[in-house]
C-alpha positions as CSV (number, residue, x, y, z in Angstrom):
1,M,68.0,15.0,16.3
2,A,70.3,12.1,17.2
3,D,67.9,11.1,20.0
4,V,65.0,11.0,17.5
5,V,66.9,8.8,15.1
6,T,68.0,6.5,17.9
7,G,64.3,6.2,19.0
8,V,63.1,5.4,15.5
9,E,65.9,2.8,15.1
10,A,64.9,1.1,18.4
11,S,61.3,1.0,17.2
12,A,62.4,-0.5,13.9
13,I,64.4,-3.2,15.6
14,S,61.5,-4.0,17.9
15,V,58.9,-4.2,15.0
16,L,61.2,-6.3,12.8
17,K,62.0,-8.6,15.6
18,R,58.2,-9.1,16.0
19,A,58.0,-9.7,12.2
20,V,60.6,-12.5,12.4
21,E,58.8,-14.1,15.4
22,M,55.4,-14.0,13.5
23,D,57.1,-15.4,10.4
24,T,58.6,-18.3,12.4
25,A,55.2,-18.9,14.0
26,R,53.7,-19.1,10.5
27,R,51.4,-16.1,11.3
28,F,52.2,-14.7,7.9
29,D,49.5,-12.0,7.6
30,E,50.7,-10.4,10.9
31,S,54.3,-10.9,9.9
32,L,53.9,-9.1,6.6
33,V,52.3,-6.0,8.4
34,C,55.3,-5.9,10.8
35,Y,57.8,-6.2,8.1
36,Q,56.2,-3.4,6.1
37,E,56.1,-1.1,9.2
38,G,59.7,-2.0,10.2
39,I,61.0,-1.3,6.7
40,N,59.3,2.1,6.7
41,L,61.0,2.9,10.0
42,L,64.4,1.8,8.8
43,L,64.0,3.9,5.7
44,Q,63.5,6.9,8.0
45,V,66.7,6.1,9.8
46,L,68.5,5.6,6.6
47,K,67.4,9.0,5.3
48,A,68.5,10.8,8.6
49,T,71.9,9.0,8.8
50,S,75.1,10.6,7.4
51,D,77.5,7.8,8.4
52,Q,78.2,5.9,5.1
53,S,79.0,2.6,6.8
54,K,75.7,2.7,8.7
55,K,73.9,3.6,5.5
56,E,75.3,0.6,3.8
57,R,74.3,-1.6,6.7
58,Y,70.8,-0.3,6.7
59,R,70.5,-0.7,2.9
60,K,71.5,-4.3,3.2
61,K,69.0,-5.0,6.0
62,I,66.2,-3.2,4.2
63,S,66.9,-5.2,1.0
64,E,66.8,-8.5,3.0
65,Y,63.5,-7.5,4.8
66,M,61.9,-6.3,1.5
67,D,62.7,-9.6,-0.2
68,R,61.1,-11.5,2.6
69,A,58.1,-9.2,2.7
70,E,57.6,-9.7,-1.1
71,Q,57.7,-13.5,-0.6
72,L,55.2,-13.3,2.1
73,K,52.9,-11.0,0.2
74,S,52.9,-13.4,-2.8
75,F,52.1,-16.3,-0.5
76,V,49.4,-14.5,1.4
77,I,47.7,-13.4,-1.9
78,E,48.0,-16.9,-3.3
79,T,46.5,-18.4,-0.2
80,K,43.5,-16.0,-0.2
81,N,42.9,-16.7,-3.9
82,A,43.0,-20.5,-3.2
83,G,39.9,-20.1,-1.1
84,G,37.6,-20.6,-4.0
85,S,39.7,-23.1,-6.0
86,H,39.0,-26.8,-6.6
87,E,40.9,-28.7,-9.2
88,Q,40.0,-32.2,-10.3
89,I,42.3,-34.4,-12.4
90,Q,40.8,-37.5,-14.1
91,I,43.4,-40.2,-14.7
92,D,42.3,-42.8,-17.2
93,D,43.2,-46.4,-17.2
94,N,46.7,-46.9,-18.7
95,A,47.3,-43.2,-18.9
96,T,50.9,-42.0,-18.5
97,G,52.5,-38.6,-17.6
98,F,51.4,-38.6,-14.0
99,G,54.7,-39.1,-12.1
100,M,55.1,-37.9,-8.5
101,E,56.7,-34.7,-9.5
102,K,53.9,-33.9,-11.9
103,L,51.3,-34.4,-9.2
104,F,53.1,-32.9,-6.1
105,S,56.0,-30.7,-6.9
106,R,53.9,-27.5,-7.1
107,F,53.1,-27.9,-3.4
108,M,56.8,-28.1,-2.4
109,T,57.3,-24.4,-1.6
110,E,59.6,-22.8,0.9
111,F,56.7,-22.3,3.2
112,L,56.0,-26.0,3.5
113,T,57.4,-27.6,6.7
114,E,55.0,-30.5,7.5
115,I,53.2,-33.2,5.4
116,E,50.6,-35.6,6.6
117,I,49.8,-38.7,4.5
118,E,46.6,-40.7,5.3
119,D,46.6,-43.8,3.2
120,P,45.4,-47.3,4.4
121,Y,47.5,-49.1,1.9
122,I,51.1,-48.4,2.4
123,R,51.8,-52.0,3.2
124,A,53.0,-54.1,0.2
125,H,56.5,-53.6,-1.2
126,H,55.4,-51.6,-4.3
127,Q,53.2,-49.4,-2.1
128,I,56.1,-48.5,0.2
129,C,58.2,-47.9,-2.9
130,N,55.5,-45.3,-4.1
131,L,55.8,-43.6,-0.7
132,L,59.6,-43.6,-1.2
133,R,59.2,-41.9,-4.6
134,F,57.0,-39.3,-3.0
135,C,59.6,-38.6,-0.3
136,E,62.3,-38.3,-3.0
137,V,60.2,-35.5,-4.6
138,V,60.2,-33.8,-1.2
139,V,63.9,-34.1,-0.8
140,K,64.7,-32.9,-4.3
141,S,62.5,-29.8,-3.9
142,Q,63.5,-26.5,-2.3
143,C,60.9,-26.8,0.4
144,S,61.7,-26.6,4.2
145,V,59.9,-29.9,5.2
146,K,61.0,-31.0,8.7
147,E,58.5,-33.8,9.3
148,I,56.4,-36.3,7.3
149,R,53.7,-38.1,9.2
150,L,52.0,-41.3,7.9
151,L,48.7,-42.8,9.0
152,T,48.2,-46.2,7.4
153,G,46.9,-49.7,7.8
154,R,48.7,-52.7,9.1
155,D,49.1,-55.9,7.0
156,E,47.0,-58.8,8.5
157,Y,49.9,-61.3,8.4
158,P,52.6,-61.1,11.1
159,D,55.5,-61.7,8.7
160,A,54.2,-59.0,6.3
161,Q,53.7,-56.7,9.3
162,M,57.4,-57.2,10.2
163,Q,58.5,-56.5,6.7
164,Q,56.3,-53.4,6.6
165,Q,57.9,-52.1,9.8
166,Q,61.4,-52.8,8.6
167,K,60.9,-51.0,5.3
168,L,59.4,-48.0,7.1
169,N,62.2,-47.9,9.5
170,Q,64.7,-47.9,6.6
171,L,62.9,-45.0,5.1
172,K,62.9,-43.2,8.4
173,K,66.7,-43.6,8.7
174,S,67.2,-42.4,5.2
175,L,65.0,-39.3,5.6
176,L,66.7,-38.4,8.8
177,S,70.0,-38.2,7.0
178,H,68.3,-35.4,4.9
179,G,67.0,-33.6,8.0
180,I,63.5,-34.9,7.8
181,E,61.7,-36.7,10.6
182,F,59.4,-39.5,9.5
183,N,56.8,-40.9,11.9
184,W,53.9,-43.3,11.3
185,S,51.0,-44.9,13.1
186,F,48.5,-47.5,12.3
187,H,44.7,-47.4,12.2
188,D,42.7,-50.6,11.4
189,S,39.5,-48.9,10.0
190,L,41.2,-46.2,7.9
191,H,39.3,-45.2,4.7
192,D,40.4,-41.8,3.6
193,R,43.3,-41.3,1.2
194,E,44.7,-37.8,1.2
195,I,47.9,-35.8,1.6
196,R,47.8,-32.6,3.7
197,F,50.4,-29.9,3.4
198,N,50.7,-27.4,6.2
199,T,50.5,-24.6,3.6
200,G,46.7,-25.5,3.5
201,W,46.7,-27.6,0.3
202,I,45.0,-31.0,0.4
203,V,45.3,-33.7,-2.3
204,K,42.8,-36.5,-2.3
205,I,43.5,-39.4,-4.6
206,G,40.9,-42.2,-5.1
207,R,43.6,-44.9,-5.0
208,G,46.0,-43.1,-2.7
209,L,49.6,-43.3,-3.8
210,D,48.9,-46.7,-5.3
211,I,48.0,-45.3,-8.7
212,Y,50.7,-47.0,-10.9
213,K,50.4,-50.4,-12.5
214,A,52.9,-53.1,-11.7
215,S,56.0,-53.3,-13.9
216,D,56.9,-57.0,-14.0
217,N,59.7,-56.4,-16.5
218,K,62.5,-54.4,-15.0
219,F,63.8,-53.5,-18.5
220,S,60.5,-52.1,-19.8
221,I,59.9,-48.4,-20.3
222,G,58.3,-47.0,-17.2
223,S,59.8,-49.4,-14.8
224,S,61.9,-46.7,-13.2
225,D,60.4,-43.5,-14.5
226,L,56.8,-43.0,-13.2
227,D,56.0,-40.4,-15.8
228,L,56.1,-43.3,-18.3
229,R,54.4,-45.9,-16.1
230,P,50.7,-46.7,-17.0
231,C,48.3,-45.7,-14.2
232,H,45.2,-47.2,-12.8
233,K,42.0,-45.3,-13.3
234,T,41.5,-42.8,-10.5
235,T,40.5,-39.2,-9.6
236,V,42.6,-36.6,-8.0
237,D,41.0,-33.7,-6.1
238,I,43.0,-30.7,-5.1
239,F,41.7,-28.0,-2.9
240,H,42.7,-25.6,0.0
241,T,41.5,-25.6,3.6
242,K,40.3,-22.0,3.0
243,S,37.7,-23.4,0.6
244,I,36.5,-25.7,3.3
245,N,36.3,-22.8,5.8
246,K,34.5,-20.7,3.2
247,T,31.9,-23.5,2.5
248,N,31.3,-23.8,6.3
249,D,30.9,-20.0,6.6
250,D,28.4,-19.9,3.7
251,T,26.3,-22.7,5.2
252,S,26.3,-21.5,8.8
């Protein structure tokens, strides 16, 4: 009997190790299956074990794996359901209530590790400040972002180019102190404006991050709180990569 229990325990360890590897590799569907199989094997071991200290250890590990499996299950279901979703937000001229957290905090989940920003106009001071505000939302969230990548345009004047580089470098240094790598590259003929999260969500904004009107008076309401800052008229489209794949499958 002891040999049987030992064999089942070895199988459980092997399967759960595979679950963690798949989890780390972001192969969540496969990871979930492995977690469920490994948990069932550990339950068998728990039932056949009489040693109370071992039972307590098994219960603790089973609880940890079950919590992770539930998190993955919810994420997998949400991702599958996102395949048919497309949300559009119309922001009217001078509208308020569209701060960075309102627009983006829902995407800052624990499964998020990388963000790509494609915006040709992260050049002027206020545009880089908007990028900074976005990054602050990332830092304040509970997500696991390790890298933010920016593809943008370069200002046409050498002095402005130098200032752009200096400000992006300052942002890079600040983000690194929070454990986030920030890299950027330039493209002269860039047109698209979208933010891609490696959980599959894509946010397209007609004006990119430059949706807020200038606040000339530093002591006016909305100068520091973007929820209260009037916006330019623009459209925000939110969809998931699975919806793109589904559309391609339907038309092929």
